[in-house]
C-alpha positions as CSV (number, residue, x, y, z in Angstrom):
1,M,0.0,0.0,0.1
2,F,2.8,2.4,0.9
3,R,4.6,1.6,-2.5
4,T,1.4,2.3,-4.4
5,I,0.8,5.8,-2.7
6,L,4.5,6.7,-3.4
7,K,4.2,5.7,-7.0
8,S,1.0,7.7,-7.5
9,M,2.6,10.8,-5.8
10,T,5.7,10.3,-8.2
11,A,3.5,10.0,-11.3
12,L,1.7,13.1,-10.4
13,V,4.8,15.2,-9.8
14,V,6.3,14.0,-13.1
15,I,3.2,14.8,-15.0
16,S,3.1,18.3,-13.6
17,L,6.7,19.0,-14.4
18,V,6.2,17.7,-18.0
19,S,3.3,19.9,-18.6
20,T,5.3,22.9,-17.1
21,A,8.1,22.1,-19.4
22,F,5.8,22.0,-22.5
23,A,4.2,25.3,-21.4
24,Q,7.5,27.1,-21.0
25,Q,9.4,25.9,-24.0
26,P,7.4,27.6,-26.9
27,A,7.9,31.1,-25.2
28,G,11.8,30.4,-24.9
29,V,12.1,29.3,-28.6
30,A,9.9,32.0,-30.2
31,A,12.2,34.8,-28.9
32,P,15.3,33.9,-31.1
33,P,13.5,34.1,-34.5
34,S,12.4,37.8,-34.0
35,P,15.8,39.3,-34.7
36,A,16.3,36.8,-37.7
37,V,13.1,37.8,-39.4
38,A,13.5,41.6,-38.8
39,P,16.4,42.1,-41.4
40,A,14.6,40.1,-44.0
41,A,11.3,42.2,-44.0
42,P,12.2,44.6,-46.7
43,A,13.1,41.9,-49.3
44,A,10.4,39.4,-48.4
45,Q,7.3,41.4,-47.8
46,A,5.3,39.7,-50.5
47,V,5.5,36.3,-48.9
48,P,5.4,36.8,-45.2
49,P,3.2,33.6,-44.4
50,S,5.8,31.4,-46.1
51,A,8.6,33.0,-44.2
52,T,6.9,32.7,-40.9
53,A,5.7,29.2,-41.4
54,S,8.9,27.7,-42.6
55,P,10.8,28.0,-39.3
56,Q,7.9,26.5,-37.2
57,P,8.2,22.9,-38.2
58,P,11.8,22.6,-37.2
59,Q,10.9,24.2,-33.9
60,A,8.3,21.7,-33.2
61,V,10.6,18.8,-34.2
62,T,13.6,20.1,-32.4
63,E,11.7,20.9,-29.2
64,T,9.6,17.8,-28.8
65,P,12.5,15.5,-27.9
66,G,13.6,18.0,-25.3
67,A,10.5,17.7,-23.2
68,P,10.9,13.9,-22.3
69,A,14.5,14.5,-21.6
70,S,13.6,17.2,-19.0
71,A,10.8,15.0,-17.6
72,D,13.4,12.1,-17.0
73,G,15.8,14.5,-15.5
74,A,13.1,15.7,-13.1
75,A,12.0,12.2,-12.3
76,R,15.5,11.3,-11.5
77,A,16.0,14.3,-9.4
78,L,12.7,13.5,-7.5
79,K,13.8,9.8,-7.0
80,S,17.1,11.1,-5.5
81,T,15.4,13.3,-2.9
82,M,12.9,10.5,-1.9
83,P,13.9,8.1,0.9
84,G,14.9,4.7,-0.1
85,M,12.4,2.1,0.4
86,R,13.5,-1.2,2.1
87,E,11.8,-4.6,2.7
88,L,10.1,-4.7,6.2
89,S,10.8,-8.2,7.2
90,P,10.7,-9.2,10.9
91,W,14.5,-9.7,10.8
92,S,15.2,-6.4,9.2
93,M,12.8,-4.6,11.5
94,F,14.6,-6.1,14.6
95,M,18.0,-5.2,13.2
96,S,17.0,-1.7,12.6
97,A,15.1,-1.3,16.0
98,D,16.2,0.8,18.9
99,I,18.3,-0.9,21.6
100,V,15.5,-0.8,24.1
101,V,13.1,-2.5,21.6
102,K,15.7,-5.1,20.8
103,G,16.2,-5.8,24.5
104,V,12.4,-6.2,24.9
105,I,12.1,-8.6,21.9
106,V,15.1,-10.7,23.0
107,G,13.8,-11.0,26.5
108,L,10.4,-12.1,25.2
109,V,12.0,-14.5,22.8
110,F,13.8,-16.2,25.9
111,A,10.5,-16.2,27.7
112,S,8.9,-18.0,24.9
113,L,11.7,-20.6,24.9
114,A,11.2,-21.1,28.6
115,T,7.5,-21.7,28.0
116,W,8.0,-24.4,25.5
117,T,10.8,-25.9,27.5
118,I,8.7,-26.1,30.6
119,A,5.8,-27.5,28.5
120,I,7.8,-30.3,27.1
121,A,9.4,-31.2,30.5
122,K,6.1,-31.2,32.3
123,L,4.4,-33.2,29.6
124,I,6.9,-36.0,29.9
125,E,7.0,-35.9,33.7
126,L,3.3,-35.8,34.4
127,A,2.6,-38.6,31.8
128,A,5.3,-40.8,33.4
129,L,4.0,-40.1,37.0
130,R,0.4,-40.8,36.0
131,R,1.3,-44.1,34.3
132,R,3.5,-45.3,37.2
133,L,1.1,-44.5,40.0
134,R,-1.8,-46.1,38.1
135,Q,0.4,-49.3,37.7
136,A,1.2,-49.2,41.5
137,L,-2.4,-48.8,42.4
138,R,-3.4,-51.8,40.4
139,K,-0.6,-53.9,42.0
140,I,-1.8,-53.2,45.6
141,G,-5.4,-53.6,44.8
142,E,-5.4,-57.3,46.3
143,A,-2.9,-56.6,49.0
144,R,-4.1,-57.5,52.6
145,S,-1.5,-55.7,54.5
146,L,1.2,-53.0,54.3
147,A,3.9,-55.7,54.1
148,E,2.1,-57.3,51.0
149,A,1.7,-53.9,49.4
150,Q,5.4,-53.1,49.8
151,L,6.4,-56.5,48.3
152,A,3.9,-55.8,45.4
153,I,5.4,-52.7,44.2
154,G,8.9,-53.6,45.1
155,G,11.6,-51.1,46.0
156,K,10.6,-48.4,43.5
157,D,10.5,-44.8,44.3
158,G,7.2,-43.1,44.2
159,V,4.5,-41.3,46.0
160,L,2.7,-44.5,46.9
161,A,5.9,-46.1,48.3
162,S,6.4,-43.1,50.4
163,L,2.9,-43.4,51.8
164,L,3.3,-47.0,52.6
165,N,6.7,-46.4,54.2
166,A,5.1,-43.7,56.4
167,A,2.3,-45.9,57.5
168,M,4.8,-48.7,58.3
169,R,7.0,-46.4,60.4
170,E,4.1,-44.9,62.3
171,A,2.9,-48.4,63.1
172,R,6.3,-49.4,64.3
173,L,6.8,-46.3,66.4
174,S,3.4,-46.7,67.9
175,G,4.0,-50.2,69.1
176,G,2.5,-50.9,72.4
177,I,-0.1,-48.1,72.2
178,S,-3.7,-49.4,72.2
179,S,-5.2,-46.3,70.7
180,D,-5.8,-47.0,67.0
181,S,-7.3,-43.5,66.6
182,G,-4.0,-41.9,67.7
183,I,-2.0,-44.0,65.3
184,K,-4.4,-43.3,62.3
185,E,-4.4,-39.5,63.1
186,R,-0.6,-39.4,63.2
187,A,-0.4,-41.5,60.0
188,A,-2.9,-39.0,58.3
189,T,-0.7,-36.2,59.3
190,S,2.3,-37.9,57.7
191,F,0.1,-38.6,54.6
192,G,-0.9,-34.8,54.4
193,E,2.8,-33.8,54.4
194,I,3.7,-36.2,51.6
195,L,0.7,-35.0,49.5
196,R,1.6,-31.4,49.9
197,A,5.2,-32.1,49.1
198,E,4.1,-34.0,45.9
199,A,1.7,-31.1,45.0
200,R,4.6,-28.6,45.1
201,R,6.9,-30.9,43.0
202,V,4.4,-31.4,40.3
203,R,3.6,-27.7,40.2
204,L,7.2,-26.7,39.8
205,G,7.5,-24.4,36.9
206,M,3.8,-23.4,36.7
207,G,4.6,-20.2,38.4
208,V,6.9,-19.3,35.5
209,L,4.2,-20.0,32.9
210,A,1.7,-17.8,34.9
211,T,4.2,-15.0,35.1
212,I,5.1,-15.1,31.4
213,G,1.3,-15.2,30.4
214,A,0.4,-12.3,32.6
215,T,3.4,-9.9,31.9
216,A,4.7,-10.7,28.4
217,P,1.8,-8.5,26.7
218,F,2.7,-5.6,28.8
219,V,6.4,-6.0,28.2
220,G,5.7,-6.0,24.5
221,L,3.5,-2.9,24.9
222,F,6.3,-1.2,26.7
223,G,8.6,-1.9,23.7
224,T,5.9,-0.7,21.3
225,V,5.3,2.6,23.3
226,W,9.1,3.3,23.3
227,G,9.5,2.6,19.7
228,I,6.6,4.8,18.7
229,M,7.9,7.5,20.9
230,N,11.2,7.3,19.0
231,S,9.3,7.4,15.7
232,F,7.7,10.6,16.6
233,I,10.9,12.1,17.7
234,G,12.4,11.2,14.3
235,I,9.4,12.7,12.6
236,S,9.8,16.0,14.5
237,K,13.5,16.0,13.5
238,S,13.1,15.4,9.8
239,Q,10.0,17.6,9.8
240,T,8.1,15.3,7.3
241,T,5.1,13.1,7.6
242,N,5.9,11.0,4.5
243,L,4.8,7.3,5.0
244,A,8.2,6.0,3.9
245,V,9.7,7.8,6.9
246,V,7.1,7.0,9.6
247,A,6.1,3.4,8.6
248,P,9.5,1.6,9.5
249,G,9.8,2.9,13.0
250,I,6.0,2.2,13.8
251,A,6.4,-1.3,12.3
252,E,9.4,-2.0,14.5
253,A,7.6,-0.8,17.5
254,L,4.6,-3.0,16.7
255,L,6.9,-5.9,16.3
256,A,7.5,-5.9,20.1
257,T,3.8,-6.2,20.7
258,A,3.5,-9.1,18.2
259,V,6.4,-11.0,20.0
260,G,4.8,-10.3,23.5
261,L,1.5,-11.9,22.4
262,A,3.4,-14.7,20.7
263,A,5.0,-15.4,24.2
264,A,1.9,-14.8,26.4
265,I,-0.8,-16.7,24.4
266,P,1.0,-20.2,24.4
267,A,2.0,-19.6,28.2
268,V,-1.7,-19.1,29.3
269,I,-2.9,-22.1,27.2
270,I,-0.1,-24.4,28.5
271,Y,-0.6,-23.2,32.1
272,N,-4.4,-23.9,31.9
273,H,-3.9,-27.3,30.4
274,F,-1.2,-28.5,33.0
275,S,-3.4,-27.2,35.8
276,R,-6.2,-29.6,34.8
277,V,-3.6,-32.4,34.3
278,T,-2.0,-31.7,37.6
279,K,-5.4,-31.7,39.4
280,G,-6.1,-35.1,37.8
281,Y,-2.7,-36.5,39.2
282,L,-3.3,-35.2,42.7
283,E,-6.6,-37.0,42.7
284,L,-4.6,-40.2,42.0
285,V,-2.4,-39.4,44.9
286,S,-5.2,-38.9,47.1
287,R,-6.5,-42.3,46.1
288,A,-3.1,-43.8,47.0
289,S,-3.3,-42.0,50.4
290,G,-6.7,-43.7,51.1
291,A,-5.3,-47.0,49.9
292,A,-2.4,-46.8,52.3
293,A,-4.7,-45.6,55.2
294,R,-7.0,-48.6,54.6
295,L,-4.1,-51.1,54.7
296,L,-2.9,-49.5,57.9
297,S,-6.4,-49.7,59.4
298,R,-6.5,-53.4,58.6
299,D,-3.1,-54.2,60.1
300,L,-4.3,-52.4,63.3
301,D,-7.5,-54.3,63.5
302,R,-5.6,-57.5,62.6
303,S,-3.0,-57.0,65.4
304,H,-5.7,-56.1,68.0
305,G,-7.7,-59.0,67.0
306,G,-4.8,-61.4,67.5
307,V,-4.1,-59.9,70.9
308,H,-7.8,-60.3,72.0
309,A,-7.7,-63.9,70.6
310,R,-4.6,-64.6,72.8
311,A,-6.2,-63.0,75.8
312,A,-9.3,-65.1,75.4
313,E,-7.1,-68.3,75.2
């Protein structure tokens, strides 16, 4: 669009210059024949029309080629005064931008890279955790005691193994205490600590996504405001409102906003997705906590049942 406007303006100026040249050249050429015709008046009074008409064709022939030449020269002079047009690609706009705008764009690019790095890492991590926890829950589904559950899952690390170990440790430390409710309460406290630690671990990196999604548009807007401010300063210095002068600076400024949105939109979408996935995983962890609590309750009831049986004997 900018090139079309500039070409139209150039064509209008060239046409005006050509019309001015055609209007001025007959007056400038008609002046020389007057002294040449004056001495010949006494001898050629009988045929004045032939004498006056014969010089005109050469004038028209000789002056016609001069008009395009002058028009071409005017067009070349106009093109030399016009600012050179350059291609406004994202890379060229970044390279010609102000240092502050460059810093904003580079920071937003690094924020976008951090977003996608966290997204890939969390995707792999949560998929592995969910698969491993589901398998462990299936293995302990038929276990009758904490010992059997630990043998079923083996010595693997995981949140379910941590819950079973906490239950076994509380049962061992509470040996000789007849209050089952106290043992279950202390075990539930340990389970709660494990659940909170697991929630903090799986949410690691989510705060970065939230920060990028919330601040990236405003950071890009800051770069845009700074770039437009510099553009208006350049306009005031050059004292021109030509689109070829104004457009590059404004385009470079708007590039910062575009990069800010490109960094913020994926960050918000990825954050919302992993919030749902994390919530589903924590529900599985709660199921694992309930399974460990049930196994502990069975062991306590079984141990007290054996004591009562021995007492009855």
